[in-house]
N, C-alpha and C positions, 0 to 999 in steps of 0.2 A: 559617312558613318560614324556614329555613336563608340565614345571609350570603349563602354562596356562590347558593343557587338565585335570590334576589333580582339576582345579578349576571347570573347566567345568562340571565334575563328580561330583563335589560337589554342582554344583548347579541344576543339573537333575539327582538326586539320581535313578530314574527308566533307564536310558541308560546303556546298557552294554558297550560302552567305543570303540566303534566301527570307531569311526569318523576317517577320515585320513587327520588328521591335515598337513601333510607335502605337501601333493597334494594342500590342502584347503590354505596353507601359498604361495604356489608356485603359485598359481592362483594369489592374492591378489600381490604377487608383479611382475608378468606380469603387473597387472591393474596401479600398482606405475607405473613402466617402459613405458607403454604407457601414464599414465595422469597422469605427473609427479605433475601437479597442486592441485592434491587430494590427496597427501598423507598423509597429515595431517588427512583428514576426514578419509581415509581406514585405518589406525593405529588407530584411535583414537573408532573402531569399537571394542568392546570385545565379543570373538563366544561362544554362549551357543548351546552345543548338545541338540538337539530334536529331537525325533522320530513323535512327534504331529506334526512339521510342513513340507509342502509335498517336498517345495526345501529349497529357502534360505525367511527368514523375516526380518524386524526390529521393536524394538518397538521406543518410543520418546525420550528414555534414551542412546540410542544409542547402544544397543543390537542387536546382529546377531544371529539371532537361525536357527541352521544349521540342516538340512537332512542326516546323516551319507549315507543313499541310494542313495538322489541324487549324494552328493560327489560321489560315488564311478561310478556310470554311466555316469557324463557327464566329457566333457575333460577340461584339464586345460585353454585351452584360452575360452573358453564357460564361464568356472566357472568365468573368470576376468572380461567377461562383466559384469555376476550376481552381481559380488563387487559391480563394480561402479551403476551399474543400483541401489540396495538395498539403496547404501551410497547418491544416488542422491535423493533418497526421503526424506532423513533426510538434507542435506543443503539446500532443496526448502521447508521446513516447510510442509509438503505435508500431516502434523497430524494438525499441527496448521489452516493450512488456510481450512481441510474440516469443521473442528468445525465450523470453522465462517459462511461459509458456508450452512451446516446445521442449522447452527441457523437461520442466516437469511432466510432462504426460509423454515422454518418447516420441516425440512427432517429426518425421522427415520427412524430405521427398517435396517438390514444387507444388504436389497437386495440395498437401497440408498450408505450404504456403499460400497459396492461393486462397484459400476458406477463411485466412486470416487476414488475407486483405480485405475479403468478402464481409466479415465477420467488425471490420474495422472501419468500413465503408455504412455496416449498418448503424454503428456508434455515432457519426459522426455528421451523417448525410440530414437526419430531422433537425440538427438546427445551422445547418449550414443554408438553407435557402429562403426564399421567401423574403419581406420585406428590403427590397431592391437588388437580389441577384435570382435571376432565374436558375428553374431545374431543368436540367438536359432531360431530354425523354429516356436516355436509358440509365439515369441513375439509379444503382441498386437503393431498396430500403427493403426493413424485416417485415414491411406487411406481404411484399412478393411469394415470401415462406410461411405466413401466417402467423407471423410474431411481432410480440409488443414493442410497441419504440420506447425509446431513452434507457435501454440496458447498454452496459458495458460491455466491450469487443470482446472479453472473457465469458460472458457468460451465454451470449449468441454462439460462441466454439458450442458448450456446452449441450447447443441445442438444435444445431443441423450439422449433415455433414452431406458432403458434394454427391448428386445427383440427376436424376432428370429433369428438377425444377430449378436446379443451378445453373443447367446447360448454358441458358443464356446470361450469364455471367463470366463466361469460361475469357470474353476481351478483354475483362477487367487487369488493368495492370498501374499501381500508382508507385512502382515502386521500391526499392530496399527501404525508404522511407517508411511504406506501408507495413510490412512483414517481415523487413530483417533481412531476407533473402539477396546477397548480391547481386545484381543483372551485370551483362556483360557490356552495359556502356558505363558503370559507375567509375567516377575516377579514384575512387576509394581514397583512404586516408592519407594518403601521400599527396592526392593532386590540389589543385590550387585553389583558392580562394574557399576552403572549406569553413565552418568555424570550428573553434574549439570548444570542450565541454563545457571550460568558462562562460566561453561567449554564446552558447547554448544556454547555458540553466540563466544567463543575464536578460537575453528575449523572453526568456517563457515567465520571470519574474516580472518583466516591465508590461506584459498584454496582461499578467494577474494584476498586477495596478491600476491596471484601466478598466480592465472588468471590475475591480471593488469600488471604483470611485464613479461607478456608471450602473448601480447593480439592477437598477429597475430599467434597462433597456438594453442587458444580454439574457438569451432564454436559459431556463433552469440548468441545465446541461453544461454549459461556461460557466457557472456560479459556481457550481458543485465544485468545477476542475480550477477554479481560483482558492477555493476554499483550501484544496489538497494542496496548492502550489505553494501557497502563505503559511499550513500546518498540515507536513504528511504526514499519514499512518504511518503507525508505527507497527512491526511484527511483533505486538506485546504478546504472544502466548511464549514465544523465543525471550523477550526480555524479559515477564516473567520468571521462565524456569533456569536463565541466567542469572535473576537474582537472589532467587533459591538456593542455586548451588555455590553461590557464591558467600551466602550468610553461612553455610554450613559448611564451608570449608574453610572456614576463618584461623587464624592463628589462636592456636589451644584450646580451640573447642571440640570437645568429644574426646581427649586425649586420658589414657589408663592405663597399667603395667599388666603384664598377661606372661604365664609361665608356659601358655601354649606353643609358644615360639622361642626360644631362651636367646640371649642378648648376645651377639658378637664379645662384648667384652668379657663373658664367661671362656673364655679361654685363656684370659690374664688371670684368672684367679683361681688355679687348679682347687679343683674339688669341690667347686659352689658353683651350683648354676645360677645364672641373673635373669632375674623376668626382661624382658624387652616394651619397649613403650610404643603402643600400637593405635591408632586412633578408630575409636568404637563408632561404630554409624549413628548419625545425627539424629537426635528425637527433634518431631516439629509437630507443633499445635497449631493446629488451621480454625481461627475463629470467622465463622461464615457470619453476615448482615442476615437476620430473616423479620427485618422490619417491615412495616405496613408499606415503606418507601421503595424497596427494593421488588422486581417484580417476577412472577411465576419462572419467566424465559431467563434471567438475570441469577435465579437459584439453580436452573437446570443447568446453565454455565459453569457456574460456582460446583460443582460437583461432576463436572469434568475436568475443572482445573485442579480438583486436590485430585484426581487420580494422574495427572500431568506432574503434579508437584512430588508423588512418590516417586514415579522414575525418575525426577530428577536428582533424589537421592538417595538412588539407587536402587529402589524397585522394594525397599521393606517398607512395606504399609503396614506393619504391625507397631512400628515405631512414631505412626503418625497416627494424632488422634482431632476430631473433630470436633468443634464446639458450636451447634446453631446459638445465637444470641441476638435480643432484640433491645427491651431494657432487662432483662434478665436471663443470664446463663444458663443453658439447658442444661442434660447430660453428656457428659463429654462419652462419645462412640469413638473405638478403635477404630480404623478404615480398614475392613476387609474386604467388604464391596461399594464403591462409591453409592450404586444405584440403591444399597439396602439404608442410607441414614436418612432419620426422619429429619428434614428441617421445619421446625415448629417455630410458629411468632406468628408476625402481624400488627404488635405494638408499637408503640417509641423504638429508640434508638436510643443506648447507652452500653457502647459494647467496651468500656470501662471493666465491666461486669467480666465479660469474658477473659480479658487479661489479666485480674485479681483469679479464676479460677485456674487458665491454664498455669498458672505458678503457682498455686498452691496444690498442686498435683504431686505425687509422690515421685516421681521423675521429672524434674524441673526440664524443660525444651532447652537445646540447642537455638532454636530460631520458633518466632511467631508469626504464622501468614498471615495477615486479615484482606478478607474478601468483603468488601463492603461501597455503598455509594458516598460515603464521605458525610452524610449527615447525625453525627454523632461526638459526643464529646471525646476525648482524648486521655489516657492517662497525665498525669501532672509531670511524673517523672519516669526517667528514661528505663524501660525492662531491665534487667539484669541478662538480656540475650537479644540476641537481634531480628528487626523487625523488619519483616516488606510485606505493603501495604497495595492489592491489589484493585486500584479506584474505578469500579464502573462508570461509565460515561453519562454528564448528566449536563444539560444545556442551561444558560443561564438564570431562562423562567422558569427551571420546573422546581425549585428552593421552596417548599409550602411549609409543612412543621405546624399547618394552623397558624403562620405568624407572613403577612406576605413579606414584611421586611428581615425576615430571619433567612441573613448566609452562615452555612455550616464554617465552621473552622478546617481549613488545611490540614493534611497532617503534619505533625512536629516533624520538626528538620531531623531526629534523631532515625527515621523511619527511612528505609526504603520504597520508593513510590512508583508503580506501574501502573500508566493508565488502561484499562480494559475497553476493547469497545473502539 
């Protein structure tokens, strides 16, 4: 008996010790040979023998619960595919994503978690099998429900419900590591041989490194996953709103005296009414890049962000001015309805004219928000107010400006930059 087998028996005292570890580990070794970039993750899984598991299942702490009967009846090549399938749930954080989706959509109950397990399998099964890994006959795929391949779990969850077409998938149970719902066989956070959060992150990073080192040999879905592992997407809408709120609440911004509410110090000066110091709502100028390098969809998104900016500053749309700008600044529009603002442009880009026009208005803004793709010169001097730049995403090969060697200047250091998209 190997040391690991003895450990597993101690973890599950009711197990008679019939698990064929040699066969199970031979299947894992085969999986490593055909998916070498997953080696770190496959060897990080700790095997726990359990007769309560239908096939193989994982928990969020990287324990793999294995049915001895399932191992006995399953060929090695097919077991190798199950290894890769189960570890894919953990690498792609399906348990965490399921929890977040359930909270956002107020989903409860085992039926919804089964639906999440099915959707998670749809996401990974098109990347698991083939090229040395045998696909089981009962592997669930999105085509069974008439859905396209290559989508994420969240997209599949929006597109199907449990019903007659999913009855044949009711047996599916990849464990709490696939849908976030604790199982009776789980050892839990206090159990032995679970990975810490730092160890789990380290495993994901090592796998992402392996994929980036050999991009031509990995499926497209795993390449996208590796890109996000190195550069995780940021909640840019929240970041943009937070940046605007932070800029408008800076010390000294928008302070004025008012007799509408007398100062408390008036009590110490009989017969006199002293004004109180109050913070007036901030004025915001929004400069929107309307040059030819900004797409219509981005302009539409910019208008939505203008409405979000108004909420970030307390809903006072009358204090927000929108300036469409390409190489010249257009008419400044007060924000009454975002949908009614004409975004005219389409030429070259020089947002310096927008800065000049915003600062020369009768009421100087407390904050300037710029929504642009970055292909513009920037003012040489720092404006006398805070600046937030929402930067539309651009890949390295998208810079043109009629010059193949053109690379735009980065936004200046005095601007708070939030990457959009």
